[in-house]
Residue frames relative to the residue before (quaternion, step in Angstrom):
aa qw qx qy qz dx dy dz
M 1.0000 0.0000 0.0000 0.0000 0.00 0.00 0.00
K 0.6649 0.5055 -0.2974 0.4625 3.59 0.93 -0.90
E 0.6493 0.5011 -0.3241 0.4715 3.57 1.03 -0.83
R 0.6217 0.5362 -0.3516 0.4499 3.60 1.00 -0.78
L 0.6676 0.5183 -0.2964 0.4448 3.55 0.89 -0.91
K 0.6306 0.5450 -0.3397 0.4358 3.57 1.03 -0.77
L 0.7027 0.4582 -0.2659 0.4749 3.60 1.12 -0.66
M 0.5055 0.6784 -0.4163 0.3332 3.54 1.21 -0.20
K 0.5389 -0.5833 0.4997 0.3460 3.56 -1.20 0.61
T 0.0882 -0.8218 0.5625 0.0223 3.56 -0.87 0.95
N 0.7100 0.3843 -0.2509 0.5340 3.61 1.24 0.04
A 0.1127 0.7841 -0.6020 0.1001 3.57 -1.04 0.82
E 0.5927 -0.5253 0.4315 0.4319 3.56 -1.18 0.10
V 0.7997 0.0669 -0.0080 0.5966 3.59 0.98 -0.86
I 0.1463 -0.7446 0.6444 0.0947 3.51 -1.09 0.84
V 0.1762 -0.7634 0.6154 0.0869 3.58 -0.82 1.04
I 0.1929 -0.7693 0.6006 0.1014 3.55 -0.90 0.97
G 0.7454 0.3169 -0.2810 0.5148 3.54 -0.47 1.23
G 0.1866 -0.8106 0.5530 0.0481 3.55 -0.76 1.18
G 0.3797 0.7028 -0.5132 0.3138 3.59 1.00 0.76
I 0.7615 -0.3724 0.2380 0.4741 3.55 -1.20 -0.16
V 0.6329 0.5066 -0.3527 0.4674 3.68 0.96 -0.61
G 0.6742 0.4903 -0.2975 0.4653 3.57 0.90 -0.89
C 0.6748 0.4987 -0.2825 0.4649 3.58 0.95 -0.90
A 0.6509 0.5131 -0.3036 0.4700 3.53 1.01 -0.84
T 0.6685 0.4895 -0.3039 0.4702 3.58 0.90 -0.87
A 0.6223 0.5357 -0.3376 0.4602 3.56 1.05 -0.76
Y 0.6523 0.5170 -0.3140 0.4568 3.57 0.96 -0.88
Y 0.7057 0.4567 -0.2756 0.4663 3.59 0.82 -0.95
L 0.5867 0.5452 -0.3597 0.4787 3.58 1.14 -0.59
A 0.6643 0.4854 -0.3184 0.4709 3.62 0.90 -0.89
K 0.6203 0.5463 -0.3510 0.4399 3.62 1.02 -0.67
L 0.6857 0.4585 -0.2592 0.5024 3.52 1.22 -0.65
G 0.6028 -0.6163 0.3284 0.3859 3.59 1.33 0.18
A 0.4792 0.6740 -0.4541 0.3316 3.64 1.23 0.20
D 0.4162 -0.6514 0.5830 0.2501 3.50 -1.32 0.59
V 0.0157 -0.8594 0.5047 -0.0808 3.62 -0.45 1.22
I 0.1181 -0.7231 0.6763 0.0764 3.50 -1.25 0.73
V 0.1370 -0.7647 0.6224 0.0958 3.59 -1.03 0.81
L 0.1585 -0.7752 0.6089 0.0572 3.60 -0.81 1.04
E 0.0448 -0.7881 0.6139 0.0014 3.59 -0.75 1.08
G 0.4435 -0.7419 0.4404 0.2428 3.55 -0.69 1.08
S 0.6948 0.4214 -0.2755 0.5135 3.60 1.05 -0.66
D 0.6341 -0.5461 0.3985 0.3753 3.54 -1.33 -0.10
H 0.7437 0.3835 -0.1636 0.5226 3.52 1.32 -0.21
I 0.4545 -0.6567 0.5313 0.2828 3.55 -1.10 0.71
G 0.8230 0.1796 -0.1345 0.5218 3.62 -0.96 0.80
N 0.3397 0.7881 -0.4658 0.2157 3.61 1.11 0.55
G 0.6770 0.4745 -0.3200 0.4627 3.60 1.17 -0.18
G 0.8639 -0.0785 0.0699 0.4926 3.54 -0.92 -0.91
S 0.5723 0.6208 -0.3832 0.3746 3.56 1.18 -0.44
S 0.7460 0.3078 -0.2125 0.5510 3.59 1.13 -0.44
R 0.6967 0.4021 -0.2468 0.5404 3.58 1.31 0.18
N 0.5515 0.5850 -0.4281 0.4127 3.59 0.56 1.12
G 0.6140 -0.6178 0.3723 0.3206 3.56 -1.21 0.42
G 0.5433 -0.6925 0.3688 0.2988 3.59 1.20 0.09
G 0.3885 0.7453 -0.4700 0.2695 3.56 1.21 0.26
V 0.0863 -0.7289 0.6764 0.0611 3.52 -1.13 0.86
R 0.2522 0.8131 -0.4662 0.2405 3.57 0.41 1.23
Q 0.3230 -0.6939 0.6149 0.1897 3.41 -1.40 0.51
S 0.6455 0.5551 -0.3085 0.4243 3.57 0.99 -0.90
G 0.7847 0.3121 -0.2397 0.4789 3.57 -1.07 0.70
R 0.5792 0.5931 -0.3787 0.4116 3.59 1.22 0.07
D 0.5793 -0.5151 0.4941 0.3935 3.53 -1.30 0.34
V 0.5459 -0.6458 0.4147 0.3360 3.61 -0.91 0.84
R 0.5862 0.5897 -0.3876 0.3981 3.61 1.11 -0.42
E 0.6642 0.4862 -0.2904 0.4880 3.56 1.19 -0.52
L 0.5572 0.6902 -0.3797 0.2627 3.57 1.06 -0.75
P 0.6449 0.5261 -0.3793 0.4042 3.68 0.74 -0.74
L 0.6562 0.5117 -0.3142 0.4570 3.58 1.00 -0.81
V 0.7391 0.4323 -0.2519 0.4510 3.57 0.70 -1.05
M 0.6079 0.5280 -0.3534 0.4763 3.60 1.14 -0.56
Y 0.6167 0.5436 -0.3275 0.4657 3.55 1.05 -0.78
G 0.6864 0.4952 -0.2787 0.4538 3.59 0.87 -1.01
I 0.6949 0.4700 -0.3000 0.4541 3.58 0.91 -0.81
K 0.6500 0.4983 -0.3059 0.4853 3.57 1.15 -0.56
N 0.8347 0.3142 -0.0900 0.4432 3.59 0.80 -1.06
L 0.7989 0.3291 -0.1468 0.4816 3.61 1.04 -0.68
W 0.6806 0.5216 -0.3106 0.4101 3.60 0.74 -0.97
P 0.6506 0.5655 -0.3568 0.3601 3.70 0.78 -0.81
H 0.7898 0.2445 -0.1360 0.5458 3.62 1.08 -0.68
L 0.3230 0.7902 -0.4766 0.2098 3.61 1.22 0.29
S 0.6353 0.5308 -0.3438 0.4432 3.65 0.92 -0.84
E 0.6729 0.4976 -0.2928 0.4624 3.55 0.92 -0.91
E 0.6861 0.5001 -0.2877 0.4432 3.53 0.92 -0.94
L 0.7394 0.4029 -0.2233 0.4910 3.63 0.93 -0.86
G 0.4214 -0.7311 0.4564 0.2821 3.58 1.15 -0.29
V 0.6502 0.4211 -0.3301 0.5395 3.60 1.17 0.65
D 0.4452 -0.6568 0.5117 0.3295 3.59 -1.17 0.35
C 0.2624 -0.7902 0.5431 0.1084 3.48 -0.40 1.34
E 0.3093 -0.7780 0.4739 0.2730 3.57 1.37 -0.27
Y 0.2488 0.7935 -0.5107 0.2183 3.51 1.05 0.87
H 0.0563 -0.7623 0.6447 -0.0136 3.50 -0.99 1.13
Q 0.1175 -0.7694 0.6258 0.0517 3.51 -0.91 0.96
D 0.2812 0.7865 -0.4866 0.2559 3.53 0.53 1.27
G 0.7006 -0.5194 0.2580 0.4157 3.57 1.16 0.54
N 0.2697 -0.7350 0.6056 0.1421 3.51 -1.35 0.40
L 0.1319 -0.7507 0.6436 0.0696 3.56 -0.91 0.98
R 0.1035 -0.7748 0.6224 0.0401 3.52 -0.69 1.15
L 0.2287 -0.8791 0.4140 0.0591 3.53 -0.14 1.38
G 0.0557 -0.7872 0.6135 0.0300 3.53 -1.23 0.62
K 0.2794 -0.7859 0.5387 0.1190 3.53 -1.22 0.60
N 0.7994 0.1933 -0.0867 0.5621 3.63 1.16 -0.29
D 0.7350 -0.4259 0.3032 0.4317 3.56 -1.34 0.03
R 0.6221 0.5294 -0.3497 0.4587 3.61 1.02 -0.75
H 0.6368 0.5165 -0.3250 0.4712 3.59 0.97 -0.82
A 0.6527 0.5278 -0.3163 0.4420 3.53 0.93 -0.92
E 0.6487 0.5269 -0.3093 0.4537 3.58 1.02 -0.75
I 0.6443 0.5156 -0.3041 0.4760 3.54 1.07 -0.84
L 0.6805 0.4994 -0.2832 0.4553 3.57 0.92 -0.96
K 0.6482 0.5225 -0.3159 0.4551 3.56 0.99 -0.87
K 0.6382 0.5208 -0.3358 0.4569 3.59 0.91 -0.83
L 0.6606 0.4977 -0.2979 0.4766 3.59 0.92 -0.90
A 0.6897 0.4823 -0.2941 0.4530 3.57 0.86 -0.93
D 0.6392 0.5342 -0.3305 0.4436 3.59 0.97 -0.74
S 0.6719 0.4865 -0.2940 0.4747 3.56 0.94 -0.90
A 0.6556 0.5051 -0.3182 0.4624 3.58 1.02 -0.80
R 0.6451 0.5011 -0.3392 0.4665 3.62 0.94 -0.77
A 0.6250 0.5402 -0.3488 0.4426 3.59 0.99 -0.71
A 0.6903 0.4415 -0.2673 0.5071 3.60 1.21 -0.54
G 0.6725 -0.5570 0.2857 0.3948 3.58 1.24 0.18
L 0.5278 0.6477 -0.4023 0.3743 3.58 1.31 0.09
D 0.4140 -0.6793 0.5556 0.2417 3.54 -1.08 0.85
V 0.3361 0.6990 -0.5592 0.2927 3.59 -0.17 1.28
R 0.0205 0.8126 -0.5807 0.0449 3.54 -0.95 0.90
M 0.5184 -0.6197 0.4962 0.3178 3.53 -1.36 0.40
I 0.0476 -0.7876 0.6141 0.0177 3.59 -1.05 0.80
D 0.4423 -0.6772 0.5041 0.3026 3.60 -1.16 0.44
G 0.7445 -0.4418 0.2721 0.4200 3.56 -1.34 0.17
D 0.6327 0.5361 -0.3539 0.4324 3.59 1.01 -0.64
E 0.6631 0.4755 -0.3072 0.4897 3.58 1.02 -0.76
V 0.5617 0.5869 -0.3732 0.4480 3.58 1.12 -0.66
R 0.7362 0.4104 -0.2455 0.4788 3.59 0.81 -0.99
R 0.5591 0.5438 -0.4267 0.4578 3.65 1.14 -0.19
I 0.6617 0.4813 -0.2954 0.4932 3.56 1.12 -0.70
N 0.7897 0.0351 0.0341 0.6115 3.55 0.96 -0.96
P 0.2077 -0.8392 0.4921 0.1025 3.58 0.01 1.29
Y 0.5889 0.6072 -0.3681 0.3859 3.60 1.21 -0.17
L 0.5465 0.6307 -0.3779 0.4009 3.58 1.32 -0.28
S 0.5125 -0.6809 0.4404 0.2824 3.54 -1.03 0.91
D 0.6353 -0.5213 0.4104 0.3953 3.54 -1.36 0.13
E 0.5242 0.6346 -0.4261 0.3753 3.62 1.18 -0.15
V 0.6071 0.5166 -0.3561 0.4876 3.58 1.22 -0.38
T 0.1023 -0.8377 0.5363 -0.0146 3.53 -0.51 1.26
V 0.7940 0.1111 -0.0010 0.5977 3.56 1.24 -0.49
A 0.0919 0.7834 -0.6132 0.0415 3.59 -1.17 0.46
S 0.3403 -0.6438 0.6186 0.2951 3.47 -1.39 0.20
W 0.1563 -0.8004 0.5767 0.0480 3.56 -1.06 0.78
C 0.0205 -0.7736 0.6322 -0.0389 3.50 -0.76 1.20
P 0.2994 -0.8195 0.4651 0.1500 3.62 -0.24 1.23
T 0.6894 0.4815 -0.2789 0.4638 3.58 1.23 -0.45
D 0.5078 0.6170 -0.4405 0.4090 3.61 1.22 0.12
G 0.0125 0.8177 -0.5756 0.0044 3.54 -1.30 0.14
H 0.3378 -0.7129 0.5571 0.2595 3.56 -1.14 -0.63
A 0.1056 -0.7675 0.6297 0.0574 3.53 -1.36 0.37
N 0.5836 -0.5741 0.4550 0.3504 3.51 -1.41 0.05
P 0.3800 -0.7561 0.4761 0.2392 3.67 -0.43 1.08
L 0.6665 0.5426 -0.3015 0.4128 3.52 0.95 -0.87
T 0.7210 0.4256 -0.2488 0.4869 3.54 0.83 -1.04
T 0.6357 0.5189 -0.3536 0.4490 3.62 1.03 -0.59
T 0.6429 0.4968 -0.3185 0.4883 3.59 0.93 -0.82
L 0.6303 0.5278 -0.3155 0.4739 3.61 0.96 -0.86
G 0.6513 0.5470 -0.3071 0.4271 3.55 0.97 -0.91
F 0.6685 0.4689 -0.2999 0.4932 3.59 0.95 -0.90
Y 0.6415 0.5288 -0.3311 0.4463 3.58 0.98 -0.79
K 0.6939 0.4673 -0.2910 0.4641 3.62 0.81 -0.92
A 0.6487 0.5135 -0.3126 0.4667 3.56 0.98 -0.83
A 0.6537 0.5049 -0.3179 0.4654 3.59 0.95 -0.77
R 0.6500 0.5139 -0.3145 0.4631 3.53 0.95 -0.84
S 0.6534 0.5202 -0.3197 0.4475 3.57 0.99 -0.86
M 0.7023 0.4336 -0.2673 0.4973 3.59 1.19 -0.42
G 0.6986 -0.5317 0.2539 0.4059 3.56 1.27 0.38
V 0.4332 0.6839 -0.4739 0.3465 3.60 1.25 0.11
D 0.2804 -0.7504 0.5753 0.1656 3.53 -0.99 0.89
F 0.1210 -0.7797 0.6118 0.0556 3.61 -0.76 1.02
I 0.0393 -0.7874 0.6152 -0.0050 3.55 -0.86 1.01
T 0.1567 -0.8038 0.5703 0.0643 3.60 -0.45 1.20
G 0.7608 0.3614 -0.2777 0.4621 3.58 -1.28 0.40
E 0.5698 0.5664 -0.3792 0.4591 3.54 1.28 0.52
R 0.0922 -0.8233 0.5598 -0.0149 3.51 0.14 1.38
V 0.3814 -0.7478 0.5036 0.2044 3.52 -0.71 1.11
R 0.2699 -0.7668 0.5649 0.1419 3.56 -0.92 0.95
E 0.7803 -0.1947 0.1600 0.5724 3.60 0.89 -0.87
F 0.3747 -0.6570 0.5978 0.2657 3.46 -1.47 0.18
R 0.1797 -0.7614 0.6109 0.1216 3.57 -1.24 0.49
I 0.3002 -0.7606 0.5571 0.1448 3.50 -0.99 0.95
V 0.0761 -0.7883 0.6106 0.0073 3.54 -0.92 0.98
K 0.8298 -0.0997 -0.0068 0.5490 3.57 -0.58 1.22
D 0.7326 -0.4757 0.2231 0.4326 3.55 0.70 1.21
R 0.6750 0.4106 -0.3182 0.5238 3.62 1.17 0.49
V 0.4291 -0.6721 0.5240 0.2992 3.56 -0.97 0.78
R 0.0042 0.8452 -0.5311 0.0594 3.56 -0.58 1.14
K 0.8002 0.3108 -0.1457 0.4919 3.56 0.97 -0.78
V 0.1562 -0.7511 0.6374 0.0717 3.51 -1.13 0.82
V 0.1547 -0.8152 0.5571 0.0341 3.54 -0.58 1.25
T 0.0415 -0.7618 0.6464 0.0104 3.55 -0.91 1.04
A 0.6996 -0.4380 0.3315 0.4569 3.55 -1.31 -0.04
N 0.7566 0.4266 -0.1955 0.4554 3.57 1.12 -0.61
N 0.8286 0.0941 0.0550 0.5491 3.53 1.05 -0.84
T 0.2383 -0.6836 0.6470 0.2396 3.51 -1.41 -0.03
Y 0.1516 -0.7925 0.5894 0.0384 3.50 -0.70 1.20
E 0.1626 -0.7997 0.5743 0.0655 3.54 -1.19 0.59
A 0.0900 0.8055 -0.5791 0.0881 3.56 -1.02 0.89
E 0.5768 -0.5688 0.4494 0.3766 3.55 -1.23 0.25
S 0.7926 0.0852 -0.0186 0.6035 3.58 1.12 -0.79
I 0.1506 -0.7681 0.6190 0.0646 3.54 -1.13 0.73
F 0.0972 -0.7840 0.6125 0.0262 3.54 -0.85 1.06
V 0.2154 -0.7966 0.5617 0.0584 3.57 -0.80 1.20
A 0.1788 0.7576 -0.6082 0.1557 3.57 -0.59 1.18
A 0.2901 0.8012 -0.4548 0.2590 3.53 0.89 1.06
G 0.5457 -0.6455 0.4069 0.3464 3.62 1.08 0.62
L 0.8484 -0.0701 0.0792 0.5187 3.54 -0.97 -0.88
D 0.6338 0.5550 -0.3242 0.4303 3.59 1.02 -0.77
S 0.5115 0.6748 -0.4128 0.3356 3.59 1.20 -0.49
R 0.6529 0.5373 -0.3443 0.4080 3.60 0.91 -0.81
E 0.6799 0.4788 -0.2975 0.4690 3.58 0.85 -0.90
I 0.6402 0.5275 -0.3270 0.4527 3.61 0.98 -0.82
L 0.7103 0.4800 -0.2714 0.4376 3.56 0.84 -0.98
T 0.5833 0.5846 -0.3843 0.4127 3.62 1.12 -0.54
S 0.5579 0.6157 -0.4035 0.3832 3.61 1.15 -0.36
V 0.7404 0.2855 -0.1998 0.5747 3.60 1.31 -0.27
G 0.6616 -0.5849 0.2955 0.3644 3.56 1.18 0.59
I 0.5687 0.5543 -0.3949 0.4620 3.56 1.25 0.37
D 0.0563 -0.8059 0.5894 -0.0054 3.56 -0.80 1.07
I 0.1360 -0.7652 0.6278 0.0432 3.59 -0.82 1.12
P 0.3369 -0.7597 0.5094 0.2233 3.66 -0.30 1.08
M 0.3031 0.7169 -0.5891 0.2173 3.55 -0.64 1.15
T 0.1562 -0.7646 0.6192 0.0871 3.52 -1.23 0.59
K 0.4875 -0.6528 0.4780 0.3281 3.53 -1.24 0.22
S 0.0490 -0.7642 0.6430 -0.0113 3.56 -1.08 0.86
L 0.3634 -0.7607 0.5040 0.1875 3.56 -0.80 1.08
L 0.1275 -0.7571 0.6378 0.0616 3.54 -1.04 0.96
E 0.1185 -0.8057 0.5786 0.0452 3.61 -0.91 0.79
C 0.0674 -0.7919 0.6068 -0.0121 3.53 -1.12 0.85
L 0.1705 -0.7470 0.6290 0.1314 3.46 -1.36 0.32
V 0.2483 -0.7485 0.6057 0.1059 3.52 -1.28 0.59
T 0.2439 -0.7831 0.5519 0.1504 3.62 -0.80 0.92
E 0.6387 -0.4491 0.4449 0.4387 3.49 -1.34 -0.03
A 0.6020 -0.5445 0.4131 0.4130 3.61 -1.18 0.33
E 0.1474 -0.7728 0.6168 0.0250 3.50 -1.09 0.99
P 0.6201 -0.5060 0.4051 0.4420 3.57 -1.13 0.23
H 0.6311 -0.5613 0.3706 0.3865 3.58 -1.08 0.69
M 0.0609 -0.8154 0.5748 0.0311 3.62 -0.82 0.94
F 0.7996 -0.1722 0.1433 0.5571 3.62 0.80 -0.91
D 0.3562 -0.7537 0.5231 0.1774 3.55 -1.24 0.45
Q 0.4836 0.6815 -0.4253 0.3477 3.58 1.26 -0.06
M 0.3869 -0.6197 0.6140 0.2988 3.55 -1.32 0.34
L 0.1654 -0.8127 0.5546 0.0683 3.57 -0.95 0.86
G 0.0456 0.7713 -0.6347 0.0146 3.51 -1.19 0.60
T 0.3572 -0.7210 0.5438 0.2383 3.59 -1.25 -0.11
A 0.6741 -0.5040 0.3687 0.3945 3.51 -1.29 0.38
D 0.7230 0.4142 -0.2313 0.5022 3.58 1.04 -0.76
A 0.3733 -0.7469 0.4705 0.2854 3.61 1.31 0.00
D 0.4689 0.6898 -0.4377 0.3358 3.59 1.09 0.69
F 0.7600 0.2016 -0.1197 0.6062 3.54 1.36 0.01
Y 0.1549 0.7737 -0.6053 0.1051 3.58 -1.00 0.82
G 0.2353 0.7873 -0.5510 0.1458 3.52 -1.16 0.34
H 0.0933 -0.7631 0.6352 0.0735 3.51 -1.46 0.03
Q 0.4565 -0.6234 0.5417 0.3310 3.57 -1.35 0.12
T 0.3920 -0.7504 0.4913 0.2048 3.50 -0.87 1.03
K 0.7248 -0.4194 0.3343 0.4325 3.52 -1.33 0.13
H 0.7347 0.4437 -0.2150 0.4659 3.52 1.07 -0.89
G 0.6507 -0.5594 0.3028 0.4146 3.59 1.30 0.14
S 0.5972 0.5525 -0.3924 0.4291 3.62 1.09 -0.43
F 0.3761 -0.6835 0.5754 0.2456 3.53 -1.32 0.39
V 0.1435 -0.7388 0.6499 0.1065 3.54 -1.15 0.69
F 0.0626 0.8053 -0.5842 0.0793 3.58 -0.53 1.13
G 0.1326 -0.7791 0.6084 0.0722 3.49 -1.10 0.78
G 0.0905 0.7909 -0.5984 0.0901 3.52 -1.23 0.53
S 0.3633 -0.7276 0.5440 0.2065 3.54 -1.26 -0.26
S 0.2835 -0.7237 0.5986 0.1939 3.54 -1.25 0.61
G 0.4944 -0.6424 0.4421 0.3839 3.56 1.23 -0.33
L 0.6690 0.5273 -0.2821 0.4413 3.59 1.28 -0.12
E 0.3883 0.7727 -0.4458 0.2312 3.54 1.33 -0.02
R 0.6382 0.5496 -0.3377 0.4202 3.58 1.03 -0.70
F 0.6855 0.4946 -0.2863 0.4511 3.57 1.18 -0.44
N 0.3972 0.7392 -0.4683 0.2765 3.61 1.24 0.00
K 0.2263 -0.7323 0.6224 0.1586 3.56 -1.10 0.74
D 0.1720 0.7807 -0.5824 0.1475 3.57 -0.72 0.99
N 0.5290 -0.6409 0.4630 0.3083 3.53 -1.33 0.07
G 0.7289 -0.3538 0.2138 0.5458 3.55 1.23 0.58
T 0.6510 0.4664 -0.3153 0.5091 3.59 1.25 -0.22
P 0.4297 -0.7113 0.4680 0.3008 3.61 -0.69 0.90
V 0.0498 -0.7938 0.6055 -0.0264 3.51 -0.92 1.03
T 0.5233 -0.6514 0.4508 0.3141 3.52 -1.17 0.59
N 0.3840 -0.6840 0.5592 0.2684 3.57 -1.18 0.46
A 0.5578 -0.6567 0.3991 0.3136 3.57 -0.86 0.94
R 0.6675 0.5042 -0.2932 0.4628 3.57 1.17 -0.52
T 0.6022 0.6167 -0.3803 0.3352 3.61 1.06 -0.57
A 0.6472 0.5192 -0.3550 0.4308 3.67 0.80 -0.83
P 0.6632 0.4676 -0.3475 0.4699 3.70 0.78 -0.74
C 0.6004 0.5532 -0.3583 0.4529 3.62 1.05 -0.73
I 0.6621 0.5115 -0.2907 0.4641 3.57 0.88 -1.06
C 0.6914 0.5024 -0.2835 0.4349 3.56 0.88 -1.02
R 0.6160 0.5287 -0.3478 0.4691 3.58 1.02 -0.68
G 0.6433 0.5047 -0.3177 0.4801 3.61 1.05 -0.77
I 0.6407 0.5495 -0.3193 0.4307 3.57 0.92 -0.93
I 0.6701 0.5222 -0.2975 0.4356 3.53 0.90 -1.01
R 0.6325 0.5229 -0.3294 0.4669 3.57 1.10 -0.73
Y 0.7034 0.4157 -0.2701 0.5094 3.59 1.06 -0.63
F 0.8141 0.1365 -0.0301 0.5637 3.60 0.95 -0.87
P 0.1881 -0.8185 0.5284 0.1246 3.60 0.11 1.20
D 0.6165 0.5774 -0.3525 0.4029 3.61 1.10 -0.63
L 0.6561 0.5043 -0.3073 0.4699 3.63 1.22 -0.24
A 0.3404 0.7877 -0.4729 0.1999 3.56 1.25 0.08
D 0.7688 0.3729 -0.1835 0.4860 3.58 1.08 -0.78
A 0.3999 0.7208 -0.4787 0.3023 3.59 1.30 0.12
K 0.3326 -0.7554 0.5364 0.1765 3.56 -0.97 0.83
I 0.3743 -0.7059 0.5621 0.2139 3.57 -1.00 0.96
V 0.2028 -0.7883 0.5675 0.1241 3.61 -0.84 0.92
R 0.8015 -0.0896 0.0344 0.5902 3.65 1.08 -0.41
T 0.1875 -0.7199 0.6524 0.1447 3.50 -1.35 0.32
W 0.0363 -0.7952 0.6053 0.0084 3.56 -1.20 0.51
A 0.1971 -0.7808 0.5834 0.1059 3.55 -1.28 0.41
G 0.0182 -0.8039 0.5944 0.0147 3.57 -1.16 0.42
W 0.4852 -0.6554 0.5029 0.2867 3.53 -1.18 0.63
M 0.1967 -0.7376 0.6318 0.1348 3.55 -1.03 0.87
D 0.3593 -0.7084 0.5650 0.2232 3.55 -1.04 0.84
A 0.1276 -0.8524 0.5064 0.0250 3.51 0.18 1.39
S 0.2808 -0.7639 0.5583 0.1610 3.58 -0.64 1.06
F 0.6561 -0.5479 0.3475 0.3855 3.51 -1.28 0.42
D 0.7966 0.2241 -0.1364 0.5446 3.67 1.08 -0.49
G 0.6212 -0.5933 0.3431 0.3800 3.61 1.16 0.43
V 0.6982 0.4350 -0.2635 0.5039 3.58 1.19 0.10
P 0.4839 -0.7053 0.4188 0.3049 3.68 -0.77 0.89
A 0.4110 -0.6488 0.5846 0.2612 3.52 -1.44 0.28
I 0.1064 0.8154 -0.5512 0.1414 3.56 -0.43 1.20
G 0.6300 0.5641 -0.3984 0.3553 3.56 -0.88 0.92
K 0.6929 -0.4422 0.3848 0.4198 3.53 -1.36 -0.39
V 0.3567 -0.6954 0.5814 0.2263 3.57 -1.16 0.75
D 0.3694 -0.7830 0.4567 0.2047 3.53 -0.39 1.23
E 0.6822 0.5313 -0.3045 0.3996 3.60 0.93 -0.84
I 0.7791 0.2751 -0.1133 0.5518 3.56 1.15 -0.65
A 0.3599 -0.7523 0.5120 0.2058 3.60 -0.42 1.15
G 0.8115 0.2920 -0.2188 0.4564 3.52 -1.00 0.91
L 0.6507 0.5111 -0.3184 0.4625 3.57 1.28 -0.06
F 0.0136 -0.7826 0.6200 -0.0544 3.56 -0.95 1.08
I 0.1230 -0.8142 0.5666 0.0298 3.56 -1.06 0.71
A 0.0735 0.7293 -0.6800 -0.0184 3.52 -1.45 0.33
C 0.3166 0.7461 -0.5128 0.2831 3.51 -0.22 1.25
A 0.7417 0.4117 -0.2975 0.4380 3.59 -1.34 -0.04
F 0.1734 0.8458 -0.4832 0.1451 3.56 1.04 0.91
H 0.3148 -0.8058 0.4685 0.1793 3.62 1.23 -0.09
G 0.7209 -0.4491 0.2509 0.4643 3.55 0.99 0.80
H 0.6425 0.5307 -0.3277 0.4452 3.61 1.28 0.11
G 0.4160 0.7995 -0.3883 0.1921 3.55 1.31 0.05
F 0.6493 0.5754 -0.3501 0.3531 3.57 0.93 -0.84
G 0.7243 0.4612 -0.2732 0.4336 3.61 0.65 -1.02
I 0.7051 0.4593 -0.2525 0.4776 3.56 1.15 -0.69
A 0.4660 0.7545 -0.3985 0.2341 3.58 1.26 -0.47
P 0.6724 0.4935 -0.3543 0.4228 3.66 0.73 -0.81
A 0.6556 0.4921 -0.3141 0.4789 3.57 1.01 -0.80
V 0.6261 0.5245 -0.3488 0.4595 3.61 0.93 -0.74
G 0.6572 0.5347 -0.2978 0.4398 3.55 0.93 -1.00
E 0.6962 0.4819 -0.2735 0.4564 3.52 0.84 -1.03
Q 0.7087 0.4586 -0.2753 0.4600 3.61 0.87 -0.95
M 0.6488 0.4998 -0.3367 0.4647 3.58 1.00 -0.68
A 0.5993 0.5492 -0.3573 0.4600 3.60 1.07 -0.67
K 0.6617 0.4935 -0.2961 0.4805 3.60 0.98 -0.85
L 0.6432 0.5147 -0.3246 0.4647 3.55 0.99 -0.77
I 0.6764 0.4969 -0.2947 0.4568 3.63 0.89 -0.87
V 0.7525 0.3992 -0.2149 0.4777 3.58 0.86 -0.99
N 0.8215 0.2782 -0.1048 0.4867 3.57 0.80 -1.03
G 0.4637 -0.7111 0.4243 0.3152 3.58 1.23 -0.32
T 0.7380 0.3144 -0.2027 0.5616 3.59 1.29 0.04
T 0.2166 -0.7606 0.5965 0.1368 3.52 -1.33 0.37
D 0.5369 -0.6126 0.4705 0.3393 3.57 -1.21 0.32
I 0.7371 0.3159 -0.1601 0.5755 3.54 1.23 -0.70
D 0.4716 -0.6674 0.5124 0.2639 3.56 -0.98 0.95
L 0.1644 -0.8123 0.5573 0.0504 3.61 -0.58 1.19
H 0.3273 0.7972 -0.4717 0.1865 3.60 1.24 0.00
E 0.6914 0.4912 -0.2923 0.4418 3.61 0.86 -0.94
L 0.7008 0.4254 -0.2668 0.5067 3.62 1.22 -0.28
R 0.3237 0.7753 -0.4963 0.2188 3.60 1.20 0.23
Y 0.5982 -0.6290 0.3863 0.3119 3.56 -1.08 0.83
D 0.7618 0.3940 -0.2160 0.4667 3.62 0.97 -0.68
R 0.2964 0.7987 -0.4841 0.1999 3.64 1.14 0.45
Y 0.6778 0.5054 -0.2858 0.4511 3.58 1.21 -0.51
R 0.4143 0.7348 -0.4623 0.2735 3.58 1.25 -0.02
A 0.5290 -0.6171 0.4749 0.3373 3.58 -1.09 0.67
K 0.3545 -0.7409 0.5329 0.2034 3.55 -0.93 0.90
G 0.7362 0.4242 -0.2989 0.4344 3.56 -1.18 0.61
């Protein structure tokens, strides 16, 4: 192992920290722009964090308006041809998103989100329960209201992350797993060195997209991105006959899911007990969560009452202080760029983040204004 590491490439134009979908996508788009890239992943596996532990939503509705320009750009310009470009089936469906409600409080939440999204240019509208069931006849009569965004959809997180990884490798990007970053070192006012337990790497630019680990890594050069970990839990059913293609969510954001290409359903939810889990640092499901999710599902979808669960899984969300990610250039330190604290919204927005960050790193400019997502927006004024 030590001999292998000695022979590894340790210098590049850009070093990407994190082998999730954001890191892999950015590496791919950097390579397309002609950059020489190394990706360092702290675990032994690519996509080992939130990229392989999410519900697969590719949505615009229900987002903070500060995120909308990026995700709208990606859904218009990148997602439609991503499978062809990457040479994998991303299982992308653009069949709309129903965000469901059952009472007046839910209607108020959904209307506020829809109004702000429409003001930002998104095609989303409020519909009543009858129209909900015309779109998806399997929903129960308990659903009385919803927001409907016809350009939303879903995709497969595993195959999409794998696609970016394989495409980046085919273009010469070096991926090194099991290389947990200890610190950065600044040389002549520019961040240049990445120190791991095994090696010291050097680059002109460093891009940090390491999820929760980003905070600890960035503190080595005095940058702190307020984020905490929050556990998300999902379940997967056996394959069922085809029922619907929409992505689903709720006004309280306590339930979401879709039917996959293969017929199984992926549903996420919460029991409220995730914070009390005891584990060894690996996210594990709580025995109470799956029954809680199932009770909610049956209220929405009576036809799924007999569906069998084949597995459950959990993953840490890098929860930001205001629910919006930190994306862009670090002004205080030349050569340092970040994209983290996605708050469970990272998968659908990842291709756009990767493409725009690659342009920012190589060309110094982006097509989408990232100012509202700047890392230092929480600083005290005055």
